[in-house]
N, C-alpha and C positions, 0 to 999 in steps of 0.2 A: 557424493558419484551418482551421474547414469542409471539408469534402470531401462532393465525392458523396457515399455509398451507392449502387454503378450500382440493387442491385437490390432497391425498394424500389417499392412504390406511391406514385406522386406524380404530382396532376396538377393544372397552372397554368396561369393565366392571363400575357397582355402588360400587363402596366400602360403603362395609354393617359390623358392627360389628358383623354380622350374621355368617359374611364368613370367619373374620380375621384370628384365626389361622388356614387357611386352602390354606393361600397366604403363608405362610410361607416360604413350600416348593417348591410355581409353581414354574415352569421350565421358561427359560427364554423365550422370545419369544412367552412366550400362547397368551401376553395379549399386547395391544400397550398402554393403560391409563385404568386410574381410570377417573371416575369421583363423586365429592364428595358436598354436598350439606356442605357451607361454613359455617351455621347456631350453625353445631354438632360437628364443626370442633378447628372453635377459638379459643384458651385460654386455649385447654385442656391438660391437662396434667396426668401425673402419667402412667402408662401398658397402655394407650389405647395412650398418646401424645409419645409414646415412636415408639409404631407399628408404629403408623401414620407416624410420622419422617422416620422409618425405611424404608417403601413402596417410600411414598415422594421421597427418596432420589435415588429409582430406576426408579419409572414410570412419566415421566407427570402427574399432577395433573389438572384436565378441570374441572370448578364451575358451580353445575344447583342449582338455592337458593331456597327459601317458605317463606320467609318470607318479599322479597322486595316490595309489595302490589301496586304495576306501577299503575290498573288500582282505586284505591282505593280513598279519598277523604282528609284521613286523611291530616299532614304530611306527609314528606318521612324522616323516620327515619337516619339521617344525618350520627349517633353515626354508626348503621346498616355497612353504606354505605364506612365509612371513614376506617371501620376496614374490611372490604371486601378490600380494595384496600392494606389494609397493611399488607393482607395473599395474594393479586395477585403477592405482590409484592415479600411477603418473600420465595413464593415457584415457583416462575415464571409458572404461571398455562395459559397456553394458550389462555384461553378466562372466560368466565361470561358469565351463560344466568339466566333465570325466564323466567318466566309464565308469559304470554299477560293474566294476573286474575287479581280482587283482592283482598286480605286475611285477609283483617279489616277493624273494623268499632267501632274508640272505645274503640277498643280492641284485641287482636287474632281470629280471627276466625274457627283456623284449620282446614281452608278450600284455597279449589281453587275455588271459584266463577264465574259466565260468566258477562263477561262487557259490559255493554246494545251498541246492532253494532247501534249504530252514530253516526254524523256527532261533533255535542258534544262529547261523547267521544272520540272520535277522535283525537278531540286538548288539549280535557283535557290528556287525553293519551300521546302522541306522548311530550308534555310541560312537564313536570314528568319526561320521558327518557330521554329528553336532561339535565332536569339538574344533573339525572345520570352521562351517559354520561361527561357531563362536568367539576363534581367530578371524577370520576373513571380514565377521564383523555382516552379513547379507549371505542368502541362501546359498548356498550346492544347485549349481543344474545335473542330472546325473542319465546318461543316456543307457536303454537299452542293449545291449551289445550282442552280438554273434558270437551263437558260439560249437562250436562240433563234439560237445559232449557235456551228457551230463550229469556230475558224479552224486550221489550219494540225493538224490532229486526225492523228495521227501513233502514237497507242493510239487503244486505247477511254478514256469516261468512265472504265469503272470502273476499269482495267489503274490507270490518271494516279490514281482519289484513294485506290489503294490501295499504289500505289507511292511518293507523296505521305507517309502518313503510317507506313509503311515505316521508309523515310529521317531523317521526323524524330522516328516516334519520339510523334509525340501520340494524341487521340482524335475520334473521330467522331462528332459531332450526324444525327444518321438523320432528316432530314426526308424521311416520306413523301409528302407534297404534290407533292415537287419530283418528285421518282421518276415520282410517276402523270404530273405535267404533261410533260418529258423524255421519259416513256414515247409522248404523241403526240404533238409538238409534233418529235420525233426518229426515233418506228416501231420500237422495240423493246419484249421483255417484259417490265414492271412486276419480276416476284415472281424474273423467270430477275437480273435486275442486282440485283433483294436482294439476294439471294444470293449475288453475285457482290461484294460491298465485302466491307474486309474487317471484320465484326461482331463479332470480338472487341475490335474499341477500342470498341464503341460507349456512352456513358457517358448521352445524353441522346434523347429521341426531341421533333423537333415533327411536328403536324398541323395544320391552314389550310383556308380554303375560297377556289379561284381565277374565274376568272373567262371561258367560252366565247364567245370569240375567232370558232369556225370548229369547225367538225368535225374537220380536221385543227390546230388551234393552242389550246392553250390557256395564260393569261396568267397567273402567281401575282400573285396580288394583294392575299391575306388579308382580299379585303373583303366574302366572303361564307359564307354554310353548307358544312361540311366535305361532299361526297357520298357517296354509300356504296362505292363503288369506292376509296377514300382509305380511308375506315374501314376495308374487307375488307382493304387493304397495312396498316394498324395490324394491325390481329390480324398481319395472317402477320410479321410482324416481330416483334412480345411473339411467338411462336412459334420463332423462330430467334433472339434474342437476351436472350428471357427477360423478364421489366415492369421496365420501363428508368423515372424521373420526365422525362412526357410535359406537351408544353406547345400548349395550343391559339391560335396564334398565332389576330390578327385586331387590323387594322391601323385601317379606318374600315369605314364604314359598317356604324356597331354595330349592333344590335338590344338590344332591354330585357338587362337583368342578366340576369334569370332564361330567357330564352330564352339564353345562352354560357353559364351555368352549366349547365343541361341537357347540352350541349354533351358538358362536363369530367366531366358523367355518365357519355354517353357510352362516354369513356374510360378512366373508375373501371371500370365495366360492364367494357369489353375487357380491361380487367389483371387484372379479380377471374375471367372466365374463364378467362386464360390462368396463371395462380396456379394455380385447382382443376383445370386440366387436366393440370398440371404433379405437383403433387402424386398425380391418380391414378396420372399412369406413374409415377411413384417409388415406390406403393406395390405397381402393378403387379411391377415390377425385385424387387421387396423379396420380393413373395410367389413369382417363378420362382427367386428365388435360393434362397431353404427351401427350394420342392423340388427339387432341384437336390441339394442338402447332404445332403435327407433318402435 
């Protein structure tokens, strides 16, 4: 199985049925990969199945699940996990990511609900992550989620994420839009929060747009253009974690394809700037070492 190479400048787009007709004539090199929710494509046949197969033959397919319910109390859906494992093998998917949330309680809630930030929840979630990783035979990549209330918050969000990942030995999907949205909704500094995350475990990044409901309320919709402060946060993320594969998330309210590709181009531009800065820093350090040796 091909595993994701962390330190690479790759930019991708979420594959949605609304834009599939626009992808037939997509020039080579415009995108490096597509991301899909495996639940939406497993076992799909007919016209859409053929279109997906054609895309998967041209591009790497990254997976971002919606239904794992990693923070829930119901037994894990073993049939789903096994189906995803088979999907990963079938399409040689570089990674499988999910949300650090729960989404089921005696049935699917069709929403991503926040997990209480407690030591008990850390142990519970880490054990479930371990079970999934053992069954998949690979690391699970979990996203810092957006949320609108914080029930039973005994530790900070960043401390909770760090504790879960240390206990479970999993990886981080760094969603910079979620950091920005949460910083407005819960009143914290997004840059400080970014520095508090276990960035050594980051292997993948999401960037997206959101909806401004009120001055102090943002809704994580993935239905709008990425705004300046979120691009700035992505730039800061590259400075701290290095350049990682990065996805532009857009789920609805799609603009023309050239506008989507312009946002992907912004990702590429920020990646190039970060790599240039790293190269200059390395060159300066070599020069200082040479002077000290001389």
